[in-house]
N, C-alpha and C positions, 0 to 999 in steps of 0.2 A: 299757452306761453307766448306772450306778445312779441318777444324778441326774435322770433323765427321768421323774419321777412328779409329775404336776401336782396341786396342792391343790384341794380342792372349793371351788366358789364358788356363791353364790346372788345373786339380784337382777338388776337391769338391768345390762347390759354383760357379764354372765357368758358365757363360751364355752358353746356348746350342748353340746359334748362335752369331757370332761376327760381322756380317755385315747385310745389308738389313734393311727393315722396322721394323722387329720384334726387332732386336738388338737395333736400335736407339730409338724406342718407349720405350722399356724396361728401358734403361738407364735414359731417361728423367723422366719417370713415377716413378721409384723406388728409385732413388738415388739423394740426395741433392747436391752432388758434381759432377764434370765432370771428366771423365778419358779417353778422346779421344786423340789420337795422330795424327800426320801427317807426311807425307813424305817430308822432306825439299828439296829433289832432284826434286820433282814435283812441290811443292808449294812455294819454296823460303825459306828464313830464318825467316821471320816474318809474316806468313799467319794469325795467330790468331790476332796479333796486327792490321793487315790491315783490317780484318773484323770488329774488335772492333771499329776502327775509323769510319767505315761506319755507324755503329749504334750510333755514337755520343759520344763515350767514349774518354776522353782525350781532349775534346774541349768544348767550351761554347755552351749551348743549344740554346741561342738566346732569352730566356725568357725576357719579358718586365719588368724586375725588376733589380735594381742595385746590384753590389757586388757579382756576381755569381762566383763560383769557377770552374775551368776547369777540375780539377782532373788530373790524369796521368795514362798512360799505361806502365807497366814494359816492358823494352826492352834493348837490348845492347846499343842503343843510349842514353837512359835515364841514364844508369849506367855511361857512359862516361860524360854526362852533369853534373850529380851530383858530380862526382869526380873533374871535372874542377871548379865547383862552390865552393866546400868545401872538399878538399882532406883529411882533418883530420877526418871529419865525415863520409866520403865515401872513405876509403883508397884503395878499390879494384874496378876495372872496370869489373871483371869477370862476365860473364853471360852464364850459361851452360844449359844443358837439364833440370835439376831439376828446375832451375829458370823459364824456359818456361812452365813447367808443373804447377808450382804454379801460374804463371800468368794466365794460361788458366782457372782456377777456382777462380780468383779474389783475390789472395793473393800476397805475395812478396811486391814489391813497387807500385803495382796498387792501385790507389785511385779513388773511384767512389762516386758521390753524389747520394742521393735518386732520385733526379730529373732526372739525367742522366739514371738511371736504368728504371725509368718510361718511358722516351723517347725511350729507346731501345725496351722495350716491346710493346710500342705503334707502333714503326716502324714495328715490326714483325706482329702486329695485322692488320695493313693496307696493308700488303702484300709487304712491302719494302719501303714505302715512309716515310721519316723522317720529321716531322713537328717541328717548334719551339713552345714550350709551350706558351700559351697566358693567361694572367690574365684578360684582358679586351676584351670583345667581341664587344661592341659598346658603344658610348656615346649618351645618350638620354636626350632631353630637358625636362623641367617640364611638358610640354604639351604632351609628348610621342613621339615627332618627333626624328628620328635618325639623330643626328648631324654628327656623323662619325662612319663608320663601319670598323672594323679591319679584314681584310681578312686573311685566313690561309697562313702561310709562309712556303714553302717547303725548307728544309735545305739540303736535299740529298736523295739518293736512294740506296737501297741494292738489288742486283740481287739475287733472290731466285728461284731456279728450283722448279716447282710445286710439284714434288715428294718429295723433301726434306722438303718443307714447310708443306705438308700434314702429313709427318711422325712426325715432331716436334710438330705440333699442336695437333696431336693425343696423344702424350705423355704429353703435357702440360694440356690438358683437362683431361687425365687419372689421372694425379697427384691429381686432385680435385674430380673426379667422380668415378674412378675405386676403387673397394674395397681394393686393395692393394696399392693405391696411397699414397704418403707421406703426402698429405694434406686432405685425405678423412675424417678422424675422425673430423677434425676441422670444416668441412663444413656440417656435418650431421644436417639436419633440415633446411638448407638454401634453399630457394625457389625463389630467385631472378633471374635476367638475367643470362644466361649461361656465365661462366667465364673459363679462362685457367690460370694456374699458375705453379710456380716452387719454391719449398722450397730450402733454402740454409743454410749452416752451417758455421758461422764465427769461427775462432780459439778460443780456450779457453784463457782467461786472466790468466797467471800463475805468473807473476811477482808482488810482493807486492808493488813495487815502482811506478806502473803505476798510472797516475793521474785519479781521479774520480770526476765527478761533485758533488756538495753538494746534499746529499740525494740519491745518486745513490745506487742501490742494487747490483751492479756488484760484484760477489763473485767467479768468476772463473767457473761458471756453463756454460754448453753449451747453446748458444743462437741460435734460429732458426728464420729466417724471410721468408716471402712469397712474391714474386713478381707476379703480376697478370696483365692480360689484358682482354679486352672484344673483342673476335674475331669478325671481320667485316663480 
């Protein structure tokens, strides 16, 4: 995963180490957002987008239900496509370093459905195999006979070095079980199967003109969500 290269920092509050397993685990465990950079000379211009696509972002999951939304991954290509479709709404095609940083932690023009996020975490939990979500496992007759069995459908694979996988899993589990993890307090008293997760911070809603569903309690407060998986 080419996005896992942390920028150097100096001064109070800087991590003691900026690379290796300790640094990666620490960032996943302690921080709701992501702040890893990459070397475009080594990995190309869109390495984060390329990995995101492997996890199923920006495309249909293949679930056996109608009207699914594919979402989108922010990129230079998307900016040009938006401008071509509606130049008045998207007057600029500029896509710079700051845009790529925002995209890396899910902001900018990136749009992701909850189902896509579940599929991505499921892909990680399986060790890199991405499956299509399935609502129906089998069709059974009134007598209990299986009329039709729906087999799992593999939609893609993600190559994950074992060392990288172990470091990220350690951080995801630590977010839930380590005393300094961002989800630790929430899961105090939980005694179910072992889980791994990552908290996330969406941006604050600051504009008074944004639309709100009837009965919504949105008031500009910081919202946090947790994505989880059950490691295999």
